C-alpha positions in Angstrom: -71.3 128.5 140.6 -73.3 126.2 138.2 -70.1 124.0 138.2 -70.4 123.4 142.3 -74.1 123.0 142.0 -73.7 120.1 139.4 -70.9 118.7 141.4 -73.4 118.6 144.5 -76.3 117.2 142.5 -74.0 114.3 141.2 -72.5 113.4 144.4 -76.0 113.2 146.2 -76.7 110.6 143.8 -73.7 108.5 144.4 -73.5 108.7 148.3 -73.5 105.5 150.0 -73.9 106.3 153.8 -73.0 102.5 154.6 -69.8 102.3 152.4 -68.5 106.0 153.0 -65.3 106.7 154.7 -65.1 109.1 157.7 -64.0 111.9 155.3 -66.9 111.3 152.8 -69.3 111.5 155.9 -67.8 114.7 157.0 -67.9 116.0 153.5 -71.7 115.0 153.2 -72.6 116.8 156.4 -70.9 119.7 155.2 -72.6 119.9 152.2 -76.1 118.2 152.5 -78.3 120.0 155.0 -78.9 123.1 156.7 -77.0 123.4 160.0 -77.3 125.7 163.2 -74.4 127.2 164.2 -73.8 124.6 167.0 -73.8 122.1 164.1 -71.2 123.7 162.2 -69.1 123.8 165.3 -69.5 120.5 166.1 -68.5 119.6 162.2 -65.2 121.5 162.6 -64.5 119.9 165.8 -65.1 116.7 164.1 -63.0 117.4 161.0 -60.0 118.5 163.4 -60.1 115.5 165.6 -60.6 113.0 162.3 -57.4 115.1 161.1 -55.4 114.4 164.3 -55.4 110.6 163.8 -53.3 111.0 160.8 -55.7 109.4 158.2 -54.4 108.1 154.8 -53.6 110.4 152.2 -56.7 110.2 150.1 -58.8 111.0 153.3 -56.9 114.4 154.0 -57.4 115.3 150.5 -61.1 115.0 150.6 -60.9 117.1 154.1 -58.5 119.5 152.5 -61.1 120.3 149.6 -63.7 121.5 152.0 -62.1 122.6 155.2 -61.6 125.9 154.4 -65.0 126.7 153.8 -66.1 125.1 157.0 -63.4 126.9 158.8 -64.5 130.3 157.4 -67.9 129.4 158.3 -67.3 128.8 161.8 -65.1 131.9 162.2 -67.9 133.8 161.0 -70.1 132.3 163.6 -67.7 132.9 166.6 -67.3 136.4 165.4 -71.2 137.0 165.3 -71.5 135.1 168.7 -68.6 137.2 170.3 -70.6 140.8 169.0 -73.2 139.3 170.7 -71.9 138.9 173.7 -70.3 142.3 173.5 -73.6 143.9 172.9 -75.3 142.5 175.9 -72.5 143.7 178.3 
């Protein structure tokens, strides 16, 4: 866990939004801000849309590095939303 936190700290120091690729911008959104449920779901959608454009290999690798985390988070959000809807009925 400490290794991940160190990586995030170093990444924040180096991140330059003006020169970032789309995959780098998406990664930044994933790791560097508190997000609402709708923002998580939008991030997942944006990642899927970008991946469907057949980006270069380096960009696909960046997406792959955090796609599982985003997917699992969004899956949990959808499950919570479904549970809430079932409770209301």
